[in-house]
mmCIF file of the N, C-alpha and C atoms, coordinates in Angstrom:
data_MODEL
# 
_entry.id   MODEL 
# 
loop_
_atom_site.group_PDB 
_atom_site.id 
_atom_site.type_symbol 
_atom_site.label_atom_id 
_atom_site.label_alt_id 
_atom_site.label_comp_id 
_atom_site.label_asym_id 
_atom_site.label_entity_id 
_atom_site.label_seq_id 
_atom_site.pdbx_PDB_ins_code 
_atom_site.Cartn_x 
_atom_site.Cartn_y 
_atom_site.Cartn_z 
_atom_site.occupancy 
_atom_site.B_iso_or_equiv 
_atom_site.pdbx_formal_charge 
_atom_site.auth_seq_id 
_atom_site.auth_comp_id 
_atom_site.auth_asym_id 
_atom_site.auth_atom_id 
_atom_site.pdbx_PDB_model_num 
ATOM 1   N N  . MET A 1 1  ? -0.773  20.960  17.971  1.00 0.00 ? 1  MET A N  1 
ATOM 2   C CA . MET A 1 1  ? -0.812  19.512  17.880  1.00 0.00 ? 1  MET A CA 1 
ATOM 3   C C  . MET A 1 1  ? -0.066  19.086  16.619  1.00 0.00 ? 1  MET A C  1 
ATOM 4   N N  . GLY A 1 2  ? 0.879   18.165  16.743  1.00 0.00 ? 2  GLY A N  1 
ATOM 5   C CA . GLY A 1 2  ? 1.651   17.690  15.600  1.00 0.00 ? 2  GLY A CA 1 
ATOM 6   C C  . GLY A 1 2  ? 0.860   16.711  14.753  1.00 0.00 ? 2  GLY A C  1 
ATOM 7   N N  . SER A 1 3  ? 1.326   16.532  13.540  1.00 0.00 ? 3  SER A N  1 
ATOM 8   C CA . SER A 1 3  ? 0.657   15.573  12.665  1.00 0.00 ? 3  SER A CA 1 
ATOM 9   C C  . SER A 1 3  ? 1.117   14.165  13.004  1.00 0.00 ? 3  SER A C  1 
ATOM 10  N N  . MET A 1 4  ? 0.253   13.197  12.730  1.00 0.00 ? 4  MET A N  1 
ATOM 11  C CA . MET A 1 4  ? 0.569   11.809  13.010  1.00 0.00 ? 4  MET A CA 1 
ATOM 12  C C  . MET A 1 4  ? 0.483   11.021  11.711  1.00 0.00 ? 4  MET A C  1 
ATOM 13  N N  . LEU A 1 5  ? 1.519   10.300  11.413  1.00 0.00 ? 5  LEU A N  1 
ATOM 14  C CA . LEU A 1 5  ? 1.550   9.464   10.220  1.00 0.00 ? 5  LEU A CA 1 
ATOM 15  C C  . LEU A 1 5  ? 1.956   8.067   10.650  1.00 0.00 ? 5  LEU A C  1 
ATOM 16  N N  . GLU A 1 6  ? 1.122   7.093   10.335  1.00 0.00 ? 6  GLU A N  1 
ATOM 17  C CA . GLU A 1 6  ? 1.432   5.714   10.686  1.00 0.00 ? 6  GLU A CA 1 
ATOM 18  C C  . GLU A 1 6  ? 1.853   4.971   9.428   1.00 0.00 ? 6  GLU A C  1 
ATOM 19  N N  . MET A 1 7  ? 3.005   4.326   9.499   1.00 0.00 ? 7  MET A N  1 
ATOM 20  C CA . MET A 1 7  ? 3.538   3.593   8.353   1.00 0.00 ? 7  MET A CA 1 
ATOM 21  C C  . MET A 1 7  ? 3.771   2.140   8.742   1.00 0.00 ? 7  MET A C  1 
ATOM 22  N N  . GLN A 1 8  ? 3.714   1.282   7.731   1.00 0.00 ? 8  GLN A N  1 
ATOM 23  C CA . GLN A 1 8  ? 3.975   -0.139  7.914   1.00 0.00 ? 8  GLN A CA 1 
ATOM 24  C C  . GLN A 1 8  ? 4.662   -0.648  6.651   1.00 0.00 ? 8  GLN A C  1 
ATOM 25  N N  . MET A 1 9  ? 5.447   -1.697  6.780   1.00 0.00 ? 9  MET A N  1 
ATOM 26  C CA . MET A 1 9  ? 6.094   -2.312  5.619   1.00 0.00 ? 9  MET A CA 1 
ATOM 27  C C  . MET A 1 9  ? 5.271   -3.506  5.155   1.00 0.00 ? 9  MET A C  1 
ATOM 28  N N  . GLY A 1 10 ? 5.263   -3.734  3.844   1.00 0.00 ? 10 GLY A N  1 
ATOM 29  C CA . GLY A 1 10 ? 4.591   -4.897  3.285   1.00 0.00 ? 10 GLY A CA 1 
ATOM 30  C C  . GLY A 1 10 ? 5.303   -5.362  2.030   1.00 0.00 ? 10 GLY A C  1 
ATOM 31  N N  . ARG A 1 11 ? 5.166   -6.641  1.716   1.00 0.00 ? 11 ARG A N  1 
ATOM 32  C CA . ARG A 1 11 ? 5.769   -7.216  0.513   1.00 0.00 ? 11 ARG A CA 1 
ATOM 33  C C  . ARG A 1 11 ? 4.662   -7.465  -0.512  1.00 0.00 ? 11 ARG A C  1 
ATOM 34  N N  . ALA A 1 12 ? 4.885   -7.012  -1.738  1.00 0.00 ? 12 ALA A N  1 
ATOM 35  C CA . ALA A 1 12 ? 3.925   -7.243  -2.821  1.00 0.00 ? 12 ALA A CA 1 
ATOM 36  C C  . ALA A 1 12 ? 3.940   -8.729  -3.175  1.00 0.00 ? 12 ALA A C  1 
ATOM 37  N N  . ILE A 1 13 ? 2.776   -9.386  -3.053  1.00 0.00 ? 13 ILE A N  1 
ATOM 38  C CA . ILE A 1 13 ? 2.709   -10.810 -3.371  1.00 0.00 ? 13 ILE A CA 1 
ATOM 39  C C  . ILE A 1 13 ? 1.892   -11.092 -4.628  1.00 0.00 ? 13 ILE A C  1 
ATOM 40  N N  . GLN A 1 14 ? 1.109   -10.104 -5.079  1.00 0.00 ? 14 GLN A N  1 
ATOM 41  C CA . GLN A 1 14 ? 0.334   -10.287 -6.312  1.00 0.00 ? 14 GLN A CA 1 
ATOM 42  C C  . GLN A 1 14 ? -0.083  -8.929  -6.861  1.00 0.00 ? 14 GLN A C  1 
ATOM 43  N N  . ILE A 1 15 ? 0.046   -8.758  -8.170  1.00 0.00 ? 15 ILE A N  1 
ATOM 44  C CA . ILE A 1 15 ? -0.482  -7.572  -8.843  1.00 0.00 ? 15 ILE A CA 1 
ATOM 45  C C  . ILE A 1 15 ? -1.907  -7.912  -9.262  1.00 0.00 ? 15 ILE A C  1 
ATOM 46  N N  . LEU A 1 16 ? -2.877  -7.163  -8.760  1.00 0.00 ? 16 LEU A N  1 
ATOM 47  C CA . LEU A 1 16 ? -4.283  -7.438  -9.055  1.00 0.00 ? 16 LEU A CA 1 
ATOM 48  C C  . LEU A 1 16 ? -4.740  -6.755  -10.330 1.00 0.00 ? 16 LEU A C  1 
ATOM 49  N N  . SER A 1 17 ? -4.276  -5.530  -10.561 1.00 0.00 ? 17 SER A N  1 
ATOM 50  C CA . SER A 1 17 ? -4.636  -4.818  -11.796 1.00 0.00 ? 17 SER A CA 1 
ATOM 51  C C  . SER A 1 17 ? -3.691  -3.643  -12.008 1.00 0.00 ? 17 SER A C  1 
ATOM 52  N N  . ARG A 1 18 ? -3.577  -3.235  -13.269 1.00 0.00 ? 18 ARG A N  1 
ATOM 53  C CA . ARG A 1 18 ? -2.818  -2.033  -13.653 1.00 0.00 ? 18 ARG A CA 1 
ATOM 54  C C  . ARG A 1 18 ? -3.668  -1.284  -14.668 1.00 0.00 ? 18 ARG A C  1 
ATOM 55  N N  . ARG A 1 19 ? -3.898  0.007   -14.418 1.00 0.00 ? 19 ARG A N  1 
ATOM 56  C CA . ARG A 1 19 ? -4.625  0.831   -15.387 1.00 0.00 ? 19 ARG A CA 1 
ATOM 57  C C  . ARG A 1 19 ? -4.391  2.308   -15.089 1.00 0.00 ? 19 ARG A C  1 
ATOM 58  N N  . ASN A 1 20 ? -4.179  3.051   -16.149 1.00 0.00 ? 20 ASN A N  1 
ATOM 59  C CA . ASN A 1 20 ? -4.045  4.513   -16.052 1.00 0.00 ? 20 ASN A CA 1 
ATOM 60  C C  . ASN A 1 20 ? -3.061  4.963   -14.974 1.00 0.00 ? 20 ASN A C  1 
ATOM 61  N N  . GLY A 1 21 ? -1.930  4.282   -14.847 1.00 0.00 ? 21 GLY A N  1 
ATOM 62  C CA . GLY A 1 21 ? -0.917  4.694   -13.887 1.00 0.00 ? 21 GLY A CA 1 
ATOM 63  C C  . GLY A 1 21 ? -1.204  4.314   -12.450 1.00 0.00 ? 21 GLY A C  1 
ATOM 64  N N  . ILE A 1 22 ? -2.208  3.464   -12.241 1.00 0.00 ? 22 ILE A N  1 
ATOM 65  C CA . ILE A 1 22 ? -2.567  3.013   -10.893 1.00 0.00 ? 22 ILE A CA 1 
ATOM 66  C C  . ILE A 1 22 ? -2.469  1.491   -10.852 1.00 0.00 ? 22 ILE A C  1 
ATOM 67  N N  . THR A 1 23 ? -1.775  0.974   -9.843  1.00 0.00 ? 23 THR A N  1 
ATOM 68  C CA . THR A 1 23 ? -1.645  -0.468  -9.667  1.00 0.00 ? 23 THR A CA 1 
ATOM 69  C C  . THR A 1 23 ? -2.327  -0.871  -8.373  1.00 0.00 ? 23 THR A C  1 
ATOM 70  N N  . GLU A 1 24 ? -3.217  -1.857  -8.469  1.00 0.00 ? 24 GLU A N  1 
ATOM 71  C CA . GLU A 1 24 ? -3.813  -2.449  -7.276  1.00 0.00 ? 24 GLU A CA 1 
ATOM 72  C C  . GLU A 1 24 ? -2.983  -3.687  -6.955  1.00 0.00 ? 24 GLU A C  1 
ATOM 73  N N  . VAL A 1 25 ? -2.515  -3.774  -5.721  1.00 0.00 ? 25 VAL A N  1 
ATOM 74  C CA . VAL A 1 25 ? -1.562  -4.820  -5.344  1.00 0.00 ? 25 VAL A CA 1 
ATOM 75  C C  . VAL A 1 25 ? -2.002  -5.491  -4.047  1.00 0.00 ? 25 VAL A C  1 
ATOM 76  N N  . LEU A 1 26 ? -1.735  -6.783  -3.941  1.00 0.00 ? 26 LEU A N  1 
ATOM 77  C CA . LEU A 1 26 ? -1.989  -7.537  -2.723  1.00 0.00 ? 26 LEU A CA 1 
ATOM 78  C C  . LEU A 1 26 ? -0.681  -7.603  -1.948  1.00 0.00 ? 26 LEU A C  1 
ATOM 79  N N  . LEU A 1 27 ? -0.742  -7.244  -0.662  1.00 0.00 ? 27 LEU A N  1 
ATOM 80  C CA . LEU A 1 27 ? 0.458   -7.140  0.168   1.00 0.00 ? 27 LEU A CA 1 
ATOM 81  C C  . LEU A 1 27 ? 0.404   -8.094  1.345   1.00 0.00 ? 27 LEU A C  1 
ATOM 82  N N  . GLU A 1 28 ? 1.550   -8.635  1.684   1.00 0.00 ? 28 GLU A N  1 
ATOM 83  C CA . GLU A 1 28 ? 1.705   -9.434  2.888   1.00 0.00 ? 28 GLU A CA 1 
ATOM 84  C C  . GLU A 1 28 ? 2.348   -8.532  3.932   1.00 0.00 ? 28 GLU A C  1 
ATOM 85  N N  . THR A 1 29 ? 1.700   -8.431  5.102   1.00 0.00 ? 29 THR A N  1 
ATOM 86  C CA . THR A 1 29 ? 2.196   -7.579  6.185   1.00 0.00 ? 29 THR A CA 1 
ATOM 87  C C  . THR A 1 29 ? 2.219   -8.388  7.479   1.00 0.00 ? 29 THR A C  1 
ATOM 88  N N  . ASP A 1 30 ? 2.539   -7.734  8.592   1.00 0.00 ? 30 ASP A N  1 
ATOM 89  C CA . ASP A 1 30 ? 2.461   -8.396  9.900   1.00 0.00 ? 30 ASP A CA 1 
ATOM 90  C C  . ASP A 1 30 ? 1.022   -8.735  10.255  1.00 0.00 ? 30 ASP A C  1 
ATOM 91  N N  . HIS A 1 31 ? 0.085   -8.038  9.657   1.00 0.00 ? 31 HIS A N  1 
ATOM 92  C CA . HIS A 1 31 ? -1.344  -8.284  9.846   1.00 0.00 ? 31 HIS A CA 1 
ATOM 93  C C  . HIS A 1 31 ? -1.821  -9.121  8.667   1.00 0.00 ? 31 HIS A C  1 
ATOM 94  N N  . PRO A 1 32 ? -3.110  -9.429  8.595   1.00 0.00 ? 32 PRO A N  1 
ATOM 95  C CA . PRO A 1 32 ? -3.591  -10.191 7.434   1.00 0.00 ? 32 PRO A CA 1 
ATOM 96  C C  . PRO A 1 32 ? -3.214  -9.510  6.113   1.00 0.00 ? 32 PRO A C  1 
ATOM 97  N N  . VAL A 1 33 ? -3.246  -10.295 5.057   1.00 0.00 ? 33 VAL A N  1 
ATOM 98  C CA . VAL A 1 33 ? -2.929  -9.771  3.724   1.00 0.00 ? 33 VAL A CA 1 
ATOM 99  C C  . VAL A 1 33 ? -3.856  -8.598  3.422   1.00 0.00 ? 33 VAL A C  1 
ATOM 100 N N  . ARG A 1 34 ? -3.314  -7.551  2.781   1.00 0.00 ? 34 ARG A N  1 
ATOM 101 C CA . ARG A 1 34 ? -4.074  -6.330  2.484   1.00 0.00 ? 34 ARG A CA 1 
ATOM 102 C C  . ARG A 1 34 ? -3.996  -5.978  1.010   1.00 0.00 ? 34 ARG A C  1 
ATOM 103 N N  . LYS A 1 35 ? -5.025  -5.293  0.542   1.00 0.00 ? 35 LYS A N  1 
ATOM 104 C CA . LYS A 1 35 ? -4.979  -4.680  -0.787  1.00 0.00 ? 35 LYS A CA 1 
ATOM 105 C C  . LYS A 1 35 ? -4.491  -3.250  -0.620  1.00 0.00 ? 35 LYS A C  1 
ATOM 106 N N  . ALA A 1 36 ? -3.767  -2.772  -1.614  1.00 0.00 ? 36 ALA A N  1 
ATOM 107 C CA . ALA A 1 36 ? -3.287  -1.393  -1.585  1.00 0.00 ? 36 ALA A CA 1 
ATOM 108 C C  . ALA A 1 36 ? -3.280  -0.838  -3.000  1.00 0.00 ? 36 ALA A C  1 
ATOM 109 N N  . ILE A 1 37 ? -3.217  0.464   -3.088  1.00 0.00 ? 37 ILE A N  1 
ATOM 110 C CA . ILE A 1 37 ? -3.149  1.179   -4.362  1.00 0.00 ? 37 ILE A CA 1 
ATOM 111 C C  . ILE A 1 37 ? -1.783  1.848   -4.455  1.00 0.00 ? 37 ILE A C  1 
ATOM 112 N N  . ASN A 1 38 ? -1.141  1.712   -5.598  1.00 0.00 ? 38 ASN A N  1 
ATOM 113 C CA . ASN A 1 38 ? 0.123   2.400   -5.864  1.00 0.00 ? 38 ASN A CA 1 
ATOM 114 C C  . ASN A 1 38 ? -0.088  3.358   -7.027  1.00 0.00 ? 38 ASN A C  1 
ATOM 115 N N  . TYR A 1 39 ? 0.330   4.595   -6.850  1.00 0.00 ? 39 TYR A N  1 
ATOM 116 C CA . TYR A 1 39 ? 0.284   5.594   -7.916  1.00 0.00 ? 39 TYR A CA 1 
ATOM 117 C C  . TYR A 1 39 ? 1.640   5.574   -8.610  1.00 0.00 ? 39 TYR A C  1 
ATOM 118 N N  . ASP A 1 40 ? 1.721   4.852   -9.725  1.00 0.00 ? 40 ASP A N  1 
ATOM 119 C CA . ASP A 1 40 ? 2.988   4.567   -10.403 1.00 0.00 ? 40 ASP A CA 1 
ATOM 120 C C  . ASP A 1 40 ? 3.775   5.821   -10.775 1.00 0.00 ? 40 ASP A C  1 
ATOM 121 N N  . ARG A 1 41 ? 3.105   6.878   -11.176 1.00 0.00 ? 41 ARG A N  1 
ATOM 122 C CA . ARG A 1 41 ? 3.804   8.101   -11.596 1.00 0.00 ? 41 ARG A CA 1 
ATOM 123 C C  . ARG A 1 41 ? 4.469   8.811   -10.418 1.00 0.00 ? 41 ARG A C  1 
ATOM 124 N N  . MET A 1 42 ? 3.964   8.559   -9.209  1.00 0.00 ? 42 MET A N  1 
ATOM 125 C CA . MET A 1 42 ? 4.538   9.191   -8.010  1.00 0.00 ? 42 MET A CA 1 
ATOM 126 C C  . MET A 1 42 ? 5.650   8.352   -7.395  1.00 0.00 ? 42 MET A C  1 
ATOM 127 N N  . THR A 1 43 ? 5.478   7.027   -7.399  1.00 0.00 ? 43 THR A N  1 
ATOM 128 C CA . THR A 1 43 ? 6.396   6.174   -6.638  1.00 0.00 ? 43 THR A CA 1 
ATOM 129 C C  . THR A 1 43 ? 7.129   5.142   -7.476  1.00 0.00 ? 43 THR A C  1 
ATOM 130 N N  . GLY A 1 44 ? 6.781   5.026   -8.744  1.00 0.00 ? 44 GLY A N  1 
ATOM 131 C CA . GLY A 1 44 ? 7.407   4.030   -9.608  1.00 0.00 ? 44 GLY A CA 1 
ATOM 132 C C  . GLY A 1 44 ? 6.581   2.762   -9.704  1.00 0.00 ? 44 GLY A C  1 
ATOM 133 N N  . LYS A 1 45 ? 6.937   1.934   -10.657 1.00 0.00 ? 45 LYS A N  1 
ATOM 134 C CA . LYS A 1 45 ? 6.217   0.689   -10.921 1.00 0.00 ? 45 LYS A CA 1 
ATOM 135 C C  . LYS A 1 45 ? 6.478   -0.322  -9.805  1.00 0.00 ? 45 LYS A C  1 
ATOM 136 N N  . VAL A 1 46 ? 5.445   -1.056  -9.416  1.00 0.00 ? 46 VAL A N  1 
ATOM 137 C CA . VAL A 1 46 ? 5.533   -2.091  -8.389  1.00 0.00 ? 46 VAL A CA 1 
ATOM 138 C C  . VAL A 1 46 ? 5.650   -3.452  -9.061  1.00 0.00 ? 46 VAL A C  1 
ATOM 139 N N  . SER A 1 47 ? 6.500   -4.306  -8.504  1.00 0.00 ? 47 SER A N  1 
ATOM 140 C CA . SER A 1 47 ? 6.641   -5.682  -8.975  1.00 0.00 ? 47 SER A CA 1 
ATOM 141 C C  . SER A 1 47 ? 6.459   -6.636  -7.801  1.00 0.00 ? 47 SER A C  1 
ATOM 142 N N  . VAL A 1 48 ? 6.039   -7.867  -8.088  1.00 0.00 ? 48 VAL A N  1 
ATOM 143 C CA . VAL A 1 48 ? 5.921   -8.885  -7.050  1.00 0.00 ? 48 VAL A CA 1 
ATOM 144 C C  . VAL A 1 48 ? 7.279   -9.043  -6.365  1.00 0.00 ? 48 VAL A C  1 
ATOM 145 N N  . GLY A 1 49 ? 7.262   -9.097  -5.050  1.00 0.00 ? 49 GLY A N  1 
ATOM 146 C CA . GLY A 1 49 ? 8.485   -9.221  -4.258  1.00 0.00 ? 49 GLY A CA 1 
ATOM 147 C C  . GLY A 1 49 ? 8.995   -7.902  -3.709  1.00 0.00 ? 49 GLY A C  1 
ATOM 148 N N  . ASP A 1 50 ? 8.529   -6.774  -4.257  1.00 0.00 ? 50 ASP A N  1 
ATOM 149 C CA . ASP A 1 50 ? 8.959   -5.460  -3.763  1.00 0.00 ? 50 ASP A CA 1 
ATOM 150 C C  . ASP A 1 50 ? 8.496   -5.248  -2.324  1.00 0.00 ? 50 ASP A C  1 
ATOM 151 N N  . MET A 1 51 ? 9.349   -4.620  -1.519  1.00 0.00 ? 51 MET A N  1 
ATOM 152 C CA . MET A 1 51 ? 8.971   -4.192  -0.175  1.00 0.00 ? 51 MET A CA 1 
ATOM 153 C C  . MET A 1 51 ? 8.480   -2.751  -0.289  1.00 0.00 ? 51 MET A C  1 
ATOM 154 N N  . LEU A 1 52 ? 7.316   -2.479  0.282   1.00 0.00 ? 52 LEU A N  1 
ATOM 155 C CA . LEU A 1 52 ? 6.667   -1.179  0.136   1.00 0.00 ? 52 LEU A CA 1 
ATOM 156 C C  . LEU A 1 52 ? 6.342   -0.578  1.497   1.00 0.00 ? 52 LEU A C  1 
ATOM 157 N N  . TYR A 1 53 ? 6.415   0.750   1.578   1.00 0.00 ? 53 TYR A N  1 
ATOM 158 C CA . TYR A 1 53 ? 5.928   1.472   2.745   1.00 0.00 ? 53 TYR A CA 1 
ATOM 159 C C  . TYR A 1 53 ? 4.446   1.723   2.541   1.00 0.00 ? 53 TYR A C  1 
ATOM 160 N N  . LEU A 1 54 ? 3.645   1.439   3.571   1.00 0.00 ? 54 LEU A N  1 
ATOM 161 C CA . LEU A 1 54 ? 2.202   1.644   3.510   1.00 0.00 ? 54 LEU A CA 1 
ATOM 162 C C  . LEU A 1 54 ? 1.811   2.745   4.479   1.00 0.00 ? 54 LEU A C  1 
ATOM 163 N N  . ASN A 1 55 ? 0.992   3.677   4.021   1.00 0.00 ? 55 ASN A N  1 
ATOM 164 C CA . ASN A 1 55 ? 0.420   4.682   4.903   1.00 0.00 ? 55 ASN A CA 1 
ATOM 165 C C  . ASN A 1 55 ? -0.869  4.080   5.454   1.00 0.00 ? 55 ASN A C  1 
ATOM 166 N N  . THR A 1 56 ? -0.854  3.690   6.727   1.00 0.00 ? 56 THR A N  1 
ATOM 167 C CA . THR A 1 56 ? -2.001  3.019   7.347   1.00 0.00 ? 56 THR A CA 1 
ATOM 168 C C  . THR A 1 56 ? -2.755  3.931   8.322   1.00 0.00 ? 56 THR A C  1 
ATOM 169 N N  . THR A 1 57 ? -2.482  5.218   8.276   1.00 0.00 ? 57 THR A N  1 
ATOM 170 C CA . THR A 1 57 ? -3.066  6.166   9.223   1.00 0.00 ? 57 THR A CA 1 
ATOM 171 C C  . THR A 1 57 ? -4.592  6.176   9.178   1.00 0.00 ? 57 THR A C  1 
ATOM 172 N N  . ALA A 1 58 ? -5.191  6.326   8.002   1.00 0.00 ? 58 ALA A N  1 
ATOM 173 C CA . ALA A 1 58 ? -6.652  6.425   7.893   1.00 0.00 ? 58 ALA A CA 1 
ATOM 174 C C  . ALA A 1 58 ? -7.334  5.164   8.405   1.00 0.00 ? 58 ALA A C  1 
ATOM 175 N N  . ALA A 1 59 ? -6.803  4.001   8.061   1.00 0.00 ? 59 ALA A N  1 
ATOM 176 C CA . ALA A 1 59 ? -7.402  2.747   8.521   1.00 0.00 ? 59 ALA A CA 1 
ATOM 177 C C  . ALA A 1 59 ? -7.309  2.628   10.046  1.00 0.00 ? 59 ALA A C  1 
ATOM 178 N N  . SER A 1 60 ? -6.187  3.015   10.625  1.00 0.00 ? 60 SER A N  1 
ATOM 179 C CA . SER A 1 60 ? -6.014  2.938   12.081  1.00 0.00 ? 60 SER A CA 1 
ATOM 180 C C  . SER A 1 60 ? -6.951  3.877   12.825  1.00 0.00 ? 60 SER A C  1 
ATOM 181 N N  . LEU A 1 61 ? -7.257  5.003   12.206  1.00 0.00 ? 61 LEU A N  1 
ATOM 182 C CA . LEU A 1 61 ? -8.165  5.975   12.826  1.00 0.00 ? 61 LEU A CA 1 
ATOM 183 C C  . LEU A 1 61 ? -9.627  5.685   12.508  1.00 0.00 ? 61 LEU A C  1 
ATOM 184 N N  . GLY A 1 62 ? -9.885  4.617   11.743  1.00 0.00 ? 62 GLY A N  1 
ATOM 185 C CA . GLY A 1 62 ? -11.254 4.258   11.386  1.00 0.00 ? 62 GLY A CA 1 
ATOM 186 C C  . GLY A 1 62 ? -11.855 5.178   10.345  1.00 0.00 ? 62 GLY A C  1 
ATOM 187 N N  . LEU A 1 63 ? -11.007 5.819   9.533   1.00 0.00 ? 63 LEU A N  1 
ATOM 188 C CA . LEU A 1 63 ? -11.488 6.780   8.541   1.00 0.00 ? 63 LEU A CA 1 
ATOM 189 C C  . LEU A 1 63 ? -11.741 6.157   7.175   1.00 0.00 ? 63 LEU A C  1 
ATOM 190 N N  . GLY A 1 64 ? -11.359 4.931   6.988   1.00 0.00 ? 64 GLY A N  1 
ATOM 191 C CA . GLY A 1 64 ? -11.543 4.290   5.684   1.00 0.00 ? 64 GLY A CA 1 
ATOM 192 C C  . GLY A 1 64 ? -10.741 3.018   5.605   1.00 0.00 ? 64 GLY A C  1 
ATOM 193 N N  . THR A 1 65 ? -10.676 2.488   4.388   1.00 0.00 ? 65 THR A N  1 
ATOM 194 C CA . THR A 1 65 ? -9.967  1.220   4.211   1.00 0.00 ? 65 THR A CA 1 
ATOM 195 C C  . THR A 1 65 ? -8.628  1.433   3.572   1.00 0.00 ? 65 THR A C  1 
# 
């Protein structure tokens, strides 16, 4: 059985917090606005207006938020 990865695009509309290399960001997507976590050391710093790839697999499978 192959692995399944679900991705979606979203635009950063607000930075909620930054601490210890982790940014909590509010995203606008095709679905309602979502909160997401960015690991700055892995993917770089996020700014308002950035388009981001979101891994939505766990949420789609009902495994978490």
